N, C-alpha and C positions, 0 to 999 in steps of 0.2 A: 528548642528552644531554636532550633536551624531544620528544613526544608530542602530535599532538592527536588531539578529538575533532569531526569537526564537529555541528553544535547549530542545526536548522532551527523558526524562531519562523513555524508558520504562520496570518495573519490577523492580521497582529501589531500592536499596538494600541503605540502609543512612548509611555513609562513606564507600562508596563502591567505588577506583578510576576510571576515565573517563579518557577515553584523544582521540580526539576527530581532524578534520579534517576540517579546513576552508577556501577555496579559497578569494582569495579580486580581482572585477577587476583593473583594470589597475587607478594611481594616486589617489585609495578612499581614502588606505591607507599605510600611511607614517611611521610609530614607534612602537614598540610592547607595547608600556608605557600607549601609546593609548586603549587599550584594556583589559574590562575589564564581571567578568562574577556577574548576578544575579541571584538570588534565584526569589522564585513567589513574592514573597511579594515585587521586584525592592532593595534590598539591596545585597550591593556588598557580596562576598566572597572571601577565599583569592584561587588565580588561576595561575597558570601556563602559560606564553605565549609566541610560539617558537617559532620563523620567521625560515618556510622552506624555503624559494626561494624567489626572488624576481621577475622584471618584465625586470631587466636588458637582456641587454641595450638598451631597447624603453625606460626605466622609473629604478628609486628604488624604487619603489611604493614596499608595498609585494604584495603579488600575490600569498603566500601561510601562511597560520602555523599551530599549532599544539598546541594546547589550553586541560588544564591543570591543574584536581578542584575535591576534593571526594564530593560526593554528597549526599546533606541530605533528609530529610524528604519526598521533596520538588518530582515530578514527571516534570515539568514545569520548564528549565530556561530561562533564555539570553544570547547573545552576545552582550555587547554597545561598538559602539566604535566612532571613532573621535577626529577630532582636538581638543572638549574641553572634552574630556573623557578622567580626567588620574586616573589614577588605585594606591588601599591604599600599603603603604608598609604593605607586610608579619608578621603576628602575631600569633603567636604558635611556633612550633614547626619542626624546618627545616632541609633537611640531610646534615650533615657533610662530605669531605671527604677527607682522608687523603693520598693520588694518591705517595706513593715509587715505585723506578720504580729497582730501582739495585737488582742487584742476591740476593738472603738471606732475603729481606726486605719486612715488611709487609706492604699491603694498608689495613687502616681502614676505614668502613667504621660507621656510625652513621645515627640512625636514632633519633633519643630522647631515645623512651624506649629499644633497640634496637640495639645490637653492634657485629660485623665482624669481624675478618679478613681474608684477603687473603696474603697467604707465596707466596711469589718467591720464585724459582728453584725447590727442588723435594718434594716432597709430594701435593703439590699441593692444589689449591682452597678454601675452607673455612677450614681453619686450627681452628673456636672456637669461638662461639657463646652467645655473654651474654643477659642475659634478665636485663633490674630496677628494678626491682619487691615491691622497697621502695619507690623507683624516690632521691635517695640518690647521682650520679655516680654510677658508676660500680666499681667495685672491685671483689675480688676472690669467694667472694658469688652466688654472682650472674654469676655466670659462666651450664648456660644447658646444651653444646653441646660442643663437640673437637672431633677431629680428630683420628680414631680407630690406633697405631701406627706410625701415619703420616700419616696417607693415607687419604688425607681431596677426591679429589676423583680417582676414579678406575674403568677401565677397562681392564678386564685381561678374557682372551681366554681359551675355551675351544675345544679341539679335544681330538685325540685317544692317544694320549701323554701324557695326561689331564692337568691342567691346567696351565698356564702362565701368573702370576702376575706382573701386568703392575706398570709402575711405570709413578708418573704426572710430569710432569712439566710447573712448570709457567712461559713463558719468563714474559708476559708485561698483565698491567690492560690500560686499557684506559674510560672515560669517554664519552660513546658519546653521537651525539648531539638530543638535547630534555631533555640533564639530565641539573636540573635547583634544587632549595629550599624542591622543596616537592615532585619532584618523579626523580630522577637519575636509569641510567642504566651505571653500570661496565660489557664491553665484557672483559673478561678474556681469553688472547688468550696463549694454551700450546701444549704438545707432549706427550704423551702414550710412552714409551718405553717397548722394554721387553729382558729376557735371553733369548730365542730361536733366531735361525738367522735365520731360516726360516720365524719368524712372524713382522714384519716392523713395521718403526715407524707409532705411530698416531697421523695428527694432530687435537687439536681439538679444539671447543670456548663458550665459556660458557657466556650466560648474563644472568648477577642477577639486577631483580625487584626489587632498592627497597622505603619503599616510606613513606615520616615525624610521624612523632605519632605513628605507625602504627607499632604488633608486628611479619610483616609477610614478608617473601617478594617475589617474586617469581626466581623461577631457569627455562634456556633455553639450550639445551648445544648441540652443533650441531658436 
């Protein structure tokens, strides 16, 4: 009725995010609802399962999944799957995202203790960051960082003529595949513009990884 795949996390740090890719043979798994993660005691822990692709057109069964969870003190885990396996509803903090797309609007990402805003239009990227230190929701007292002079992201150019400051313009934000209540990836698309004609606009993509219940994010800039 169920099968198990052993998972080993070397040099484990309790609370660290773990993301694994797991393949399945054709017709072995039909739904991500029938997959869960167990700790060393055989107890289910919160997890996020994303179907990457299926065996179509040969079969609608699952071919590959991403498995995300936060490790505890254990080094060994198990991935249990099968028709009779039922994943328990998530308990505890989850990520909440308000993804506004119009120019001048703000995308708000809330991990529970941490909240940050992404402003569309000039300025760009993270507008301000708030940390709920007392656990009673976010207010003005919780602001811990804000963009300087409205420059949330910048890539200035330096040449023989001096510094040409950039203006970052965010065009849109997208929740990428693999995003869910425990781990979300926000892709920010925009471009840097410059005042001198010899410096062309430079497109950029920023990916922000947010984690439920955590006070940190991971930022990748290309």
